[in-house]
Kinemage of the C-alpha trace (Angstrom):
@kinemage 1
@onewidth
@group {chain A} dominant
@subgroup {mainchain}
@vectorlist {calphas} color= white
{ca met a 1} P 49.353 -101.974 -60.053
{ca glu a 2} L 47.692 -98.599 -59.658
{ca ala a 3} L 48.880 -97.508 -63.240
{ca thr a 4} L 47.316 -100.738 -64.702
{ca leu a 5} L 44.191 -100.241 -62.738
{ca asn a 6} L 43.826 -96.613 -63.997
{ca gly a 7} L 44.543 -97.711 -67.748
{ca val a 8} L 41.680 -100.336 -67.460
{ca leu a 9} L 39.247 -98.500 -65.197
{ca gly a 10} L 40.367 -94.913 -65.044
{ca asp a 11} L 37.335 -93.297 -66.261
{ca tyr a 12} L 35.254 -95.256 -63.821
{ca leu a 13} L 37.487 -94.327 -60.859
{ca glu a 14} L 37.474 -90.753 -61.749
{ca ala a 15} L 33.732 -90.411 -62.143
{ca ser a 16} L 33.129 -92.306 -58.904
{ca arg a 17} L 35.805 -90.056 -57.121
{ca asn a 18} L 37.690 -93.135 -56.086
{ca glu a 19} L 40.932 -92.460 -54.232
{ca leu a 20} L 42.899 -94.697 -56.415
{ca ala a 21} L 42.230 -92.386 -59.526
{ca thr a 22} L 45.573 -90.976 -60.444
{ca val a 23} L 45.966 -87.071 -60.719
{ca met a 24} L 48.008 -85.512 -63.298
{ca gly a 25} L 51.301 -84.291 -62.307
{ca phe a 26} L 55.178 -84.521 -62.732
{ca tyr a 27} L 56.962 -86.986 -60.585
{ca glu a 28} L 60.444 -87.915 -59.315
{ca asn a 29} L 61.361 -91.178 -57.794
{ca ser a 30} L 57.715 -92.105 -57.558
{ca lys a 31} L 56.833 -88.776 -55.666
{ca pro a 32} L 55.217 -85.665 -56.858
{ca leu a 33} L 57.744 -82.941 -57.654
{ca ala a 34} L 58.394 -80.679 -54.627
{ca his a 35} L 59.078 -77.695 -56.679
{ca leu a 36} L 57.842 -76.720 -59.915
{ca asp a 37} L 59.977 -73.398 -60.155
{ca asn a 38} L 63.787 -73.237 -60.804
{ca leu a 39} L 63.801 -76.004 -63.304
{ca gly a 40} L 65.530 -74.197 -65.992
{ca asn a 41} L 64.531 -72.708 -69.308
{ca lys a 42} L 65.310 -75.978 -71.282
{ca leu a 43} L 62.882 -78.763 -70.320
{ca cys a 44} L 62.264 -82.407 -71.721
{ca val a 45} L 58.806 -83.683 -71.134
{ca leu a 46} L 58.445 -87.455 -71.149
{ca val a 47} L 54.917 -88.731 -71.533
{ca his a 48} L 54.435 -92.445 -70.904
{ca gly a 49} L 51.761 -94.872 -72.449
{ca leu a 50} L 48.630 -96.873 -71.449
{ca thr a 51} L 48.834 -98.474 -68.094
{ca asp a 52} L 52.192 -97.023 -67.438
{ca asp a 53} L 53.550 -94.387 -65.214
{ca glu a 54} L 56.845 -92.314 -65.052
{ca asn a 55} L 58.929 -95.346 -63.862
{ca ser a 56} L 58.379 -97.265 -67.055
{ca trp a 57} L 61.289 -95.187 -68.917
{ca asn a 58} L 63.696 -96.907 -66.614
{ca phe a 59} L 66.396 -99.216 -67.753
{ca his a 60} L 69.845 -100.282 -66.745
{ca gly a 61} L 69.970 -97.614 -64.036
{ca thr a 62} L 68.922 -94.710 -66.423
{ca asp a 63} L 66.434 -93.482 -68.748
{ca tyr a 64} L 66.106 -91.248 -71.930
{ca gly a 65} L 65.405 -88.310 -69.673
{ca ala a 66} L 68.521 -88.545 -67.632
{ca leu a 67} L 70.587 -89.173 -70.721
{ca ile a 68} L 69.190 -85.974 -72.525
{ca glu a 69} L 69.830 -83.970 -69.422
{ca lys a 70} L 73.463 -85.316 -69.182
{ca asp a 71} L 73.944 -84.736 -73.292
{ca phe a 72} L 71.887 -81.726 -73.862
{ca gly a 73} L 71.220 -79.909 -70.569
{ca phe a 74} L 67.517 -80.389 -70.571
{ca his a 75} L 65.805 -80.733 -67.323
{ca pro a 76} L 63.527 -83.854 -67.579
{ca leu a 77} L 60.011 -83.758 -66.571
{ca tyr a 78} L 58.254 -87.228 -66.034
{ca leu a 79} L 54.354 -86.926 -66.456
{ca arg a 80} L 52.031 -89.219 -64.623
{ca tyr a 81} L 48.521 -89.316 -65.592
{ca asn a 82} L 45.298 -91.399 -65.511
{ca thr a 83} L 45.507 -93.350 -68.959
{ca gly a 84} L 41.947 -94.427 -68.513
{ca leu a 85} L 40.322 -91.084 -69.108
{ca his a 86} L 39.792 -89.766 -72.582
{ca ile a 87} L 42.996 -88.666 -74.382
{ca ser a 88} L 41.471 -85.284 -75.044
{ca thr a 89} L 40.635 -84.876 -71.366
{ca asn a 90} L 44.348 -85.609 -70.673
{ca gly a 91} L 45.455 -83.273 -73.550
{ca arg a 92} L 43.715 -80.393 -72.080
{ca gln a 93} L 45.010 -81.051 -68.624
{ca leu a 94} L 48.607 -81.346 -69.997
{ca ser a 95} L 48.236 -78.138 -71.837
{ca asn a 96} L 47.121 -76.126 -68.841
{ca leu a 97} L 49.750 -77.589 -66.572
{ca leu a 98} L 52.607 -76.816 -69.055
{ca gln a 99} L 51.200 -73.258 -69.362
{ca ser a 100} L 51.813 -72.828 -65.629
{ca ile a 101} L 55.231 -74.545 -65.633
{ca cys a 102} L 56.573 -72.522 -68.542
{ca lys a 103} L 55.383 -69.350 -67.073
{ca met a 104} L 57.223 -70.125 -63.662
{ca asn a 105} L 60.521 -71.008 -65.409
{ca ser a 106} L 60.661 -68.686 -68.421
{ca val a 107} L 61.043 -71.809 -70.766
{ca ser a 108} L 62.658 -71.160 -74.062
{ca asp a 109} L 63.141 -74.520 -75.358
{ca leu a 110} L 60.725 -77.565 -74.888
{ca val a 111} L 61.291 -81.159 -76.181
{ca phe a 112} L 58.802 -84.119 -75.873
{ca leu a 113} L 59.624 -87.816 -75.673
{ca cys a 114} L 56.303 -89.654 -76.061
{ca his a 115} L 55.689 -93.364 -75.831
{ca ser a 116} L 52.512 -95.058 -77.280
{ca met a 117} L 49.472 -93.416 -75.990
{ca gly a 118} L 51.760 -90.506 -74.658
{ca gly a 119} L 52.099 -89.365 -78.297
{ca leu a 120} L 48.318 -88.874 -78.716
{ca val a 121} L 48.010 -87.085 -75.324
{ca thr a 122} L 50.830 -84.719 -76.524
{ca arg a 123} L 49.266 -84.035 -79.820
{ca ser a 124} L 45.926 -83.513 -78.081
{ca ala a 125} L 47.782 -80.872 -75.834
{ca phe a 126} L 49.291 -79.180 -78.835
{ca his a 127} L 45.749 -78.733 -80.356
{ca tyr a 128} L 44.191 -77.319 -77.288
{ca ala a 129} L 47.061 -75.056 -76.703
{ca val a 130} L 46.746 -73.671 -80.288
{ca thr a 131} L 43.026 -73.251 -79.919
{ca asp a 132} L 43.065 -71.783 -76.561
{ca gly a 133} L 46.089 -69.307 -77.431
{ca ala a 134} L 48.508 -71.030 -74.807
{ca thr a 135} L 51.973 -69.593 -75.309
{ca trp a 136} L 53.971 -72.611 -74.142
{ca val a 137} L 53.440 -74.598 -77.341
{ca gln a 138} L 55.496 -71.814 -79.196
{ca asn a 139} L 58.590 -73.106 -77.351
{ca val a 140} L 58.237 -76.595 -78.554
{ca ser a 141} L 61.208 -77.526 -80.862
{ca gln a 142} L 61.244 -81.258 -81.240
{ca val a 143} L 58.993 -84.112 -80.544
{ca val a 144} L 59.829 -87.914 -80.779
{ca phe a 145} L 56.832 -90.198 -81.136
{ca ile a 146} L 57.850 -93.678 -79.770
{ca gly a 147} L 55.425 -96.434 -80.996
{ca thr a 148} L 52.694 -94.041 -81.033
{ca pro a 149} L 49.296 -95.448 -82.648
{ca his a 150} L 48.435 -92.223 -84.573
{ca gln a 151} L 45.833 -93.978 -86.672
{ca gly a 152} L 44.775 -96.522 -83.912
{ca ser a 153} L 45.691 -99.983 -82.915
{ca pro a 154} L 44.300 -103.252 -84.231
{ca trp a 155} L 43.923 -104.883 -80.769
{ca glu a 156} L 41.424 -102.238 -79.624
{ca gln a 157} L 39.597 -102.693 -83.049
{ca leu a 158} L 39.495 -106.430 -82.379
{ca gly a 159} L 38.050 -105.647 -78.779
{ca asn a 160} L 35.434 -103.713 -80.478
{ca val a 161} L 34.373 -106.499 -82.740
{ca val a 162} L 34.490 -108.995 -80.085
{ca ser a 163} L 32.227 -107.041 -77.641
{ca ser a 164} L 29.855 -106.331 -80.702
{ca ala a 165} L 29.641 -110.045 -81.597
{ca leu a 166} L 28.978 -111.090 -78.150
{ca gly a 167} L 26.204 -108.472 -77.811
{ca ala a 168} L 24.630 -109.781 -80.807
{ca val a 169} L 23.965 -113.152 -79.573
{ca pro a 170} L 20.518 -113.306 -77.824
{ca arg a 171} L 21.354 -115.100 -74.824
{ca pro a 172} L 21.630 -113.477 -71.236
{ca tyr a 173} L 25.045 -114.747 -70.531
{ca met a 174} L 26.521 -113.493 -73.817
{ca lys a 175} L 24.988 -110.127 -73.186
{ca leu a 176} L 26.939 -110.274 -69.766
{ca ala a 177} L 30.153 -111.236 -71.454
{ca ala a 178} L 29.598 -108.234 -73.976
{ca asp a 179} L 29.046 -105.934 -71.076
{ca ile a 180} L 32.180 -107.004 -69.340
{ca thr a 181} L 34.208 -106.521 -72.383
{ca lys a 182} L 32.766 -103.013 -72.852
{ca leu a 183} L 33.947 -102.043 -69.278
{ca arg a 184} L 37.381 -101.314 -70.835
{ca ser a 185} L 38.207 -97.488 -70.251
{ca ser a 186} L 37.595 -94.580 -72.580
{ca gly a 187} L 41.387 -94.020 -72.834
{ca ile a 188} L 41.617 -97.605 -74.300
{ca lys a 189} L 38.706 -97.148 -76.622
{ca asp a 190} L 40.321 -93.945 -77.895
{ca leu a 191} L 43.169 -96.073 -79.180
{ca arg a 192} L 40.822 -97.704 -81.873
{ca tyr a 193} L 41.323 -95.056 -84.119
{ca gly a 194} L 43.543 -92.508 -82.234
{ca tyr a 195} L 41.039 -90.156 -81.009
{ca ile a 196} L 42.567 -86.984 -79.499
{ca leu a 197} L 39.655 -84.354 -79.486
{ca asp a 198} L 36.531 -84.162 -77.718
{ca glu a 199} L 34.788 -84.003 -80.883
{ca asp a 200} L 36.096 -87.492 -81.962
{ca trp a 201} L 33.863 -89.165 -79.280
{ca gln a 202} L 31.321 -86.798 -77.849
{ca leu a 203} L 27.742 -87.376 -79.319
{ca his a 204} L 28.828 -90.709 -80.766
{ca asp a 205} L 28.290 -94.410 -79.443
{ca glu a 206} L 31.841 -95.324 -78.361
{ca asp a 207} L 30.951 -98.964 -78.856
{ca ala a 208} L 29.610 -98.764 -82.419
{ca leu a 209} L 31.142 -101.476 -84.638
{ca leu a 210} L 34.070 -100.205 -86.415
{ca thr a 211} L 32.966 -96.634 -86.748
{ca asn a 212} L 35.773 -94.009 -87.253
{ca thr a 213} L 34.508 -90.698 -86.197
{ca lys a 214} L 38.013 -88.845 -85.874
{ca thr a 215} L 38.164 -85.084 -86.856
{ca arg a 216} L 41.022 -83.024 -87.996
{ca ala a 217} L 43.400 -81.848 -85.312
{ca his a 218} L 46.017 -78.885 -85.292
{ca leu a 219} L 49.635 -80.070 -85.731
{ca pro a 220} L 51.943 -77.081 -85.307
{ca glu a 221} L 54.090 -76.693 -88.303
{ca trp a 222} L 57.215 -75.137 -86.581
{ca ile a 223} L 57.892 -78.270 -84.548
{ca gln a 224} L 60.343 -80.929 -85.858
{ca tyr a 225} L 58.718 -84.427 -85.463
{ca tyr a 226} L 60.450 -87.729 -85.339
{ca val a 227} L 59.143 -91.249 -85.342
{ca val a 228} L 60.599 -94.455 -83.879
{ca thr a 229} L 58.819 -97.747 -84.721
{ca gly a 230} L 59.655 -101.253 -83.968
{ca thr a 231} L 59.052 -104.810 -85.336
{ca leu a 232} L 58.038 -108.057 -83.706
{ca thr a 233} L 60.613 -110.063 -85.507
{ca glu a 234} L 64.267 -109.312 -86.485
{ca asn a 235} L 63.218 -109.469 -90.117
{ca pro a 236} L 61.026 -106.421 -90.702
{ca asn a 237} L 59.547 -108.012 -93.632
{ca his a 238} L 58.324 -111.151 -91.986
{ca pro a 239} L 54.460 -111.503 -92.172
{ca leu a 240} L 54.153 -111.030 -88.398
{ca ser a 241} L 56.063 -107.720 -88.347
{ca lys a 242} L 54.120 -106.565 -91.421
{ca trp a 243} L 50.790 -107.469 -89.906
{ca leu a 244} L 51.341 -106.528 -86.211
{ca gly a 245} L 54.242 -104.098 -86.437
{ca asp a 246} L 55.948 -103.893 -82.907
{ca ala a 247} L 53.145 -106.330 -81.499
{ca leu a 248} L 50.779 -103.508 -80.463
{ca val a 249} L 51.084 -100.835 -83.190
{ca arg a 250} L 51.329 -101.372 -86.874
{ca lys a 251} L 53.989 -99.377 -88.850
{ca his a 252} L 51.578 -97.400 -90.871
{ca ser a 253} L 49.777 -96.277 -87.778
{ca ala a 254} L 53.113 -95.344 -85.984
{ca glu a 255} L 54.105 -93.135 -88.980
{ca gly a 256} L 50.720 -91.499 -89.188
{ca lys a 257} L 49.765 -92.778 -92.544
{ca ser a 258} L 46.134 -92.895 -93.591
{ca asn a 259} L 44.005 -92.791 -96.860
{ca his a 260} L 41.727 -90.228 -95.239
{ca pro a 261} L 43.157 -86.789 -95.954
{ca asp a 262} L 41.983 -85.285 -92.642
{ca his a 263} L 43.692 -87.963 -90.696
{ca his a 264} L 46.937 -88.423 -92.637
{ca leu a 265} L 50.045 -87.096 -90.924
{ca glu a 266} L 53.265 -86.253 -92.790
{ca phe a 267} L 56.258 -87.216 -90.920
{ca glu a 268} L 59.407 -87.109 -92.789
{ca asn a 269} L 62.079 -88.367 -90.037
{ca cys a 270} L 61.193 -92.055 -89.308
{ca arg a 271} L 63.337 -94.793 -88.104
{ca glu a 272} L 62.403 -98.396 -87.686
{ca phe a 273} L 64.160 -100.754 -85.168
{ca ala a 274} L 63.878 -104.433 -86.190
{ca gly a 275} L 63.502 -106.958 -83.505
{ca ile a 276} L 62.576 -104.352 -80.716
{ca gly a 277} L 59.017 -104.588 -79.622
{ca his a 278} L 56.520 -102.036 -78.293
{ca cys a 279} L 57.369 -102.339 -74.538
{ca arg a 280} L 61.159 -102.111 -75.300
{ca leu a 281} L 61.320 -99.004 -77.637
{ca his a 282} L 61.083 -96.464 -74.863
{ca arg a 283} L 64.137 -98.228 -72.993
{ca asn a 284} L 66.712 -99.054 -75.282
{ca phe a 285} L 70.244 -97.594 -75.748
{ca ser a 286} L 70.164 -98.099 -79.607
{ca val a 287} L 66.806 -96.123 -79.704
{ca tyr a 288} L 68.355 -93.343 -77.524
{ca gln a 289} L 71.367 -93.114 -79.837
{ca gln a 290} L 68.976 -92.296 -82.683
{ca ile a 291} L 67.120 -89.739 -80.469
{ca ser a 292} L 70.470 -88.118 -79.512
{ca met a 293} L 71.437 -87.852 -83.205
{ca trp a 294} L 68.131 -86.250 -84.071
{ca met a 295} L 68.432 -83.746 -81.093
{ca ser a 296} L 72.195 -83.066 -82.241
{ca glu a 297} L 70.709 -81.771 -85.619
{ca lys a 298} L 69.487 -78.571 -83.957
{ca arg a 299} L 71.993 -78.359 -80.798
{ca pro a 300} L 75.388 -79.551 -79.860
{ca leu a 301} L 76.298 -82.067 -77.292
{ca ile a 302} L 77.311 -80.511 -74.021
{ca ala a 303} L 81.109 -80.430 -74.024
{ca gly a 304} L 83.081 -82.059 -71.208
{ca gln a 305} L 80.355 -84.735 -70.064
{ca glu a 306} L 81.564 -87.913 -68.713
{ca asp a 307} L 80.472 -91.143 -70.455
{ca gly a 308} L 78.470 -92.340 -67.391
{ca thr a 309} L 74.746 -92.472 -66.645
{ca gln a 310} L 74.519 -90.827 -63.374
{ca asp a 311} L 70.877 -89.683 -62.948
{ca ser a 312} L 71.295 -86.017 -61.845
{ca arg a 313} L 67.431 -85.851 -61.167
{ca asn a 314} L 67.901 -87.309 -57.781
{ca thr a 315} L 69.440 -83.834 -56.789
{ca leu a 316} L 66.177 -82.112 -57.338
{ca ala a 317} L 65.082 -80.761 -54.131
{ca leu a 318} L 62.769 -83.198 -52.764
{ca gly a 319} L 63.914 -82.336 -49.356
{ca asp a 320} L 65.827 -84.302 -46.549
{ca thr a 321} L 62.667 -86.058 -45.701
{ca ala a 322} L 62.312 -88.104 -48.929
{ca asn a 323} L 62.621 -91.179 -47.100
{ca val a 324} L 60.531 -90.364 -44.104
{ca glu a 325} L 56.958 -91.143 -43.916
{ca thr a 326} L 55.190 -88.006 -43.394
{ca asp a 327} L 51.552 -87.465 -42.239
{ca ser a 328} L 50.707 -86.674 -45.683
{ca ala a 329} L 52.066 -90.047 -46.849
{ca leu a 330} L 50.192 -91.909 -44.158
{ca ser a 331} L 47.028 -90.094 -45.258
{ca gln a 332} L 47.617 -91.117 -48.847
{ca arg a 333} L 48.122 -94.694 -47.796
{ca trp a 334} L 44.807 -94.769 -45.911
{ca ala a 335} L 43.028 -93.062 -48.817
{ca lys a 336} L 44.243 -95.882 -51.207
{ca arg a 337} L 43.096 -98.584 -48.816
{ca lys a 338} L 39.615 -96.827 -48.845
{ca gly a 339} L 39.851 -96.647 -52.647
{ca ile a 340} L 40.441 -100.335 -52.896
{ca ala a 341} L 37.663 -101.123 -50.567
{ca ser a 342} L 35.198 -98.919 -52.567
{ca leu a 343} L 36.386 -100.490 -55.850
{ca leu a 344} L 35.905 -104.017 -54.517
{ca gln a 345} L 32.461 -103.114 -53.088
{ca asp a 346} L 31.434 -101.779 -56.370
{ca gly a 347} L 32.759 -104.701 -58.399
{ca val a 348} L 31.335 -107.387 -56.305
{ca gly a 349} L 27.952 -105.610 -55.962
{ca asn a 350} L 27.655 -104.987 -59.551
{ca gly a 351} L 28.993 -108.453 -60.549
{ca val a 352} L 26.571 -110.356 -58.189
{ca ser a 353} L 23.800 -108.325 -59.382
{ca ala a 354} L 24.620 -109.214 -62.970
{ca val a 355} L 25.193 -112.875 -62.377
{ca his a 356} L 21.765 -112.762 -60.540
{ca asp a 357} L 19.970 -111.410 -63.499
{ca val a 358} L 21.419 -113.932 -65.672
{ca his a 359} L 20.518 -116.654 -63.160
{ca arg a 360} L 17.039 -115.430 -62.995
{ca ser a 361} L 16.646 -115.327 -66.960
{ca leu a 362} L 17.774 -118.825 -67.444
{ca ser a 363} L 15.539 -119.999 -64.657
{ca asp a 364} L 12.571 -118.378 -66.163
{ca glu a 365} L 13.325 -119.899 -69.548
{ca thr a 366} L 13.712 -123.316 -67.845
{ca phe a 367} L 10.408 -123.022 -66.124
{ca thr a 368} L 8.769 -121.780 -69.317
{ca ile a 369} L 9.911 -124.995 -71.083
{ca leu a 370} L 8.860 -127.121 -68.216
{ca gly a 371} L 5.480 -125.482 -68.333
{ca met a 372} L 4.669 -127.206 -71.614
{ca thr a 373} L 5.200 -130.699 -69.990
{ca pro a 374} L 2.766 -132.691 -67.584
{ca leu a 375} L 4.795 -131.083 -64.720
{ca ala a 376} L 3.064 -127.753 -65.369
{ca pro a 377} L 0.432 -127.674 -62.361
{ca ala a 378} L 3.260 -128.123 -59.786
{ca leu a 379} L 5.662 -125.520 -61.384
{ca pro a 380} L 4.194 -122.210 -59.709
{ca gly a 381} L 4.744 -123.290 -56.328
{ca val a 382} L 8.240 -124.777 -57.083
{ca lys a 383} L 9.043 -121.555 -58.877
{ca thr a 384} L 8.035 -119.295 -55.921
{ca val a 385} L 10.360 -121.437 -53.696
{ca his a 386} L 13.138 -121.280 -56.093
{ca asp a 387} L 12.922 -117.647 -56.751
{ca thr a 388} L 12.808 -116.960 -53.151
{ca leu a 389} L 16.127 -118.997 -52.446
{ca val a 390} L 17.895 -117.493 -55.274
{ca asp a 391} L 17.002 -114.045 -54.310
{ca gly a 392} L 17.926 -114.661 -50.775
{ca trp a 393} L 21.195 -116.219 -51.693
{ca tyr a 394} L 22.338 -113.344 -53.931
{ca gly a 395} L 21.082 -110.694 -51.553
{ca ala a 396} L 23.052 -112.327 -48.586
{ca val a 397} L 26.228 -112.303 -50.715
{ca arg a 398} L 25.703 -108.676 -51.485
{ca ala a 399} L 25.025 -107.749 -47.888
{ca ile a 400} L 28.278 -109.544 -46.679
{ca ser a 401} L 30.337 -108.090 -49.359
{ca his a 402} L 28.996 -104.597 -48.543
{ca gly a 403} L 29.567 -104.979 -44.738
{ca val a 404} L 33.272 -106.500 -45.165
{ca thr a 405} L 34.181 -103.626 -47.525
{ca glu a 406} L 32.672 -100.848 -45.275
{ca leu a 407} L 34.816 -102.235 -42.279
{ca ala a 408} L 37.782 -102.124 -44.467
{ca lys a 409} L 37.229 -98.318 -44.979
{ca leu a 410} L 37.299 -97.612 -41.298
């Protein structure tokens, strides 16, 4: 629930300092890593997609990170981040975080598994690492992009068209509908064309109709890149799969193809999985087998491993108090309760005000029309009573809502 909320409203939560805003970090078993040192010199970073968290990788009691640790000896690091923030903001934060971790662990080999938006965040981190002179990126050897919309998603482009069309209708309730659709987060809007740099969105109207302002980003040449794509149907040539790809990302976007020379990405190693949709690509044994084959091209499998799926991550030092609710855990729970109350307070308050404005606008139109009839002499008094009742009603709703949510924060 929190991951979904951050994906949809994460930028608002961050700007309003709401306690529900996700703070970027590495997690195990839904808890922040207790220790970021002694992780080993070989790390596999798993970066989830929009409205997800580190648990989205789980399937059949295991995940790609656990399997790679078993097969290749890479310690998995599962990133959690606020997917509603601009992708470039998350990219900078990830680069800084990895710089610290790699220094603490003397990392010599770093691989990435990136699902959907996670691939864009990773590419953003690469760019800022190169421009800022961060050394961690020099140790990256392989990256697997899994359903990543390098050239954007058709659904966000459709959302842009819908909000623009609604806003173009000169009616107050249509403007309200347009404003509601525009509330989707900056992270979601970045998916329109795959924005990964500050320059892509800064100084531009992010709600402009189908306007692509993406700029060229650094893509380190020493890294080996791999691409996993899926299709909506078992037949990859079916019109639905041709048009919608894996249901959320089209094939040409996932493979980085573009007619614009500054946007085009040349990925040689691509594999399409027919009949596997976007939300299953990052938790499927067939996909993992392909990832394992790609990783084997540069390193051997660890000899003597059993053919099991034991998740050795659980042995990471989280302490003997992992199942004991500490004062810190209680504090976090109360903070989240306060965050929910604040969000409801803002949502109800702004929503009631917006509906109030629409009501007044429609009422004014109605009284203007009636003013052209024989009822005109009686209208000023009627309008005064009407406006007083309407304003009092909406004011009472706002006051009650505010009082209830303030009590909930105690």
